[in-house]
N, C-alpha and C positions, 0 to 999 in steps of 0.2 A: 564219303558217304557209303553206307552199307545197304545192300539189298539182301533181305533174308529169303532164301529159297525154302519154302515149306514143302516137305515131302513126307508121306506117311511113315517112311522107314527112318529117314535121317534128315538132318538140316545142315546146310552149308551156308556160309556167308560169302557174298560176292563183293569184292572191293571195287568201287567206282571212283573215277575222277572225271574232270570235264573232258578228258581226252581218251579215257580208256575204261574198259570193263575187264577186270581180272577174274577169270573164272577158275576156281580151284580144280586141279587135275582129277580129284576124286569125284567130281560131279557126274552123276549118272545121266543116261540119255533122257529119262523122264524128267529129271531136275532141269536139264538143259532146255527141254521143250517147255516146261513150266516158266522158266526164265524168259524164253522167247515170247510166250503169251503175255507175261507181265510187261515186258518191254513194248510189245505191240499195243497193249491197252494204254500204257502210259504215253506212248507216242501219239496216239489218237486224242488223248485227253489234254496233253500239256498246253496246247494253244488256248483251249478254253480256260484252263486253270490260270494261265498268265493273263488272259483277257479279263477274267472275273476279278483277279487280284488287282489289276490296274483300275478297272471300273469302280471297285470298292474304294480304293485309296484316293482316286480322283474325286469321287463324290464326298467322301468323309473328310479328307484332309486338304483338298485343293492344291494351292501352290506349294505347300509343304511336301505333299506327296510327289509333286512334279520334281521338286529339287532332289528328293531322295531317290526317285526312280531314275532321274538322269545320272545320278552318281552310280547307281547299280548297273544301268543298261548302256550308258554312254551314247555312242553314235547310233545305237539301235533303238533309241527312244521313240522314233517315228513308228517303228514296227510295233512297239509296245502300245502306242496310242491307237494304232489300227486294230490290234487285237482287242483292246478295250471297247472300241467303237462297235466291232462285230458282236462282242459279248453283250453290249447294251442293246443292240438290235434284236438279239435273241435272249433277252433277259428271262423270259419264260422258258425254262429249260425243256419243257415238253415240246417246244418248237424245234429244238436241236435234233438233227437226224444222226443217230449213231452210225448208220450204214454209210454216211457220206463224210467226206473230209471237212476239216475246218475251212479249207479253201473254197469248197462248194458254197459254204455259208457266206464267205467273203464276197463271192460273185453276186449274191442277191441281197446283201445287207442294206443297200440304199433304197430298195423297193419297199412298197407298203407291205405290211405283215401278210395280208391275204395273197398278194402277188408272189412274195418270196416263198410262202408255204406251198403255193401251187407249183412253182418251178422246182422247189426241192422235192416235192412228191414226184414230179415228172422225172427228175434226175435219178431218184431212187428206183422208180419203176422201170425206167429204160436204161439203167446203168450208165448214165451220161458221165463223161469225163468232165473235169472243170472247164476244159476248152470248149466242149460241146455246150455246157451250161452257159458259159460266157456268150457264145454265139446266140443262144436262145434269148438271153437277156437283151442283147443288142437288137435282135429281130423284133422283140417287143417294143423297144424304144422307137425303132424305125416305124413300126405300125402306128404308134401313137402320133408321131410327127405327121405321117401321111393323113391320118384321120383328122388331125387338127387343121391341116392345110386344105382338106377337101370339104370341110363343113361349109355351110352357107356363108358366103362372104357378107361383111357388114353392109347395110344399106347406106346410101348417101347421107341420109339424115343422121344415122348412127356415127358415121365418120365425122360429120360436122360437129356433132355433140362432143365427141372425144377431143377434137381439136380445140373447141371452145373451153372445155374443161381443163385441158392441159395448159392452155394459155392463161386461164384464170389462176391456176395453181402457181405457174411461174410468176405471174404478176404479184400475187399475194405473198409469195416467198421472197421476193426481191426487196432490197433495201429501199427506203424512201428516196435516197439520193439517186439511186439508179433509175427509179421511176421518173423522177424529175428530168434527168438527163435524156431519157428516152422520149419523153413528151416534148422537150425542147428540140431534139433532133427531128422528130416527126413533124413538128410545126415548121421548122426550117425547110424540110424536104417537101412541104406542102402536101402532106398525106391526107389532109382533111381533118375534120374535128375529131379529137380523141378525148375521152373523158377520164379524169383522174378521180378514182373513188376516194 
């Protein structure tokens, strides 16, 4: 692969491989800085590009894309799927925060769009690390659990109605032979009259 360094005075080509970046000896300081900027920009974008690539392929080609991607990515296919999931969570690219890392977005991808956006804004404003953002997400989850547990408990009548409804669903979903066996066992145990619908 070749990276072209564009400089007002001269242009050099940098050779790259999966394991190296061969910078020509005649590269000037300004060209070297430009290359650093390009690398930084690409490093920030590559996970989004990979995620968008997979999300597109998965959507358009389904199992064919999965087979091809597994051939390309091998053991790292799970990582590829995660990238695609995050990209789909932030399909509207306007919701992606340039100042934050891809990993910041990973931390909030499972939340609602409004909640994720709120936490990403907080992370950007307060310069939160991904660890700090993960802690904020965990704190939100814990607050929701506490709120759910401290709501008004159900009344006795509501509990009774839930039990009756659950039993009715179980009865209706069971096989007729299981119903007959249950009624026979209940009769033998002298549980009293039971009705078979």
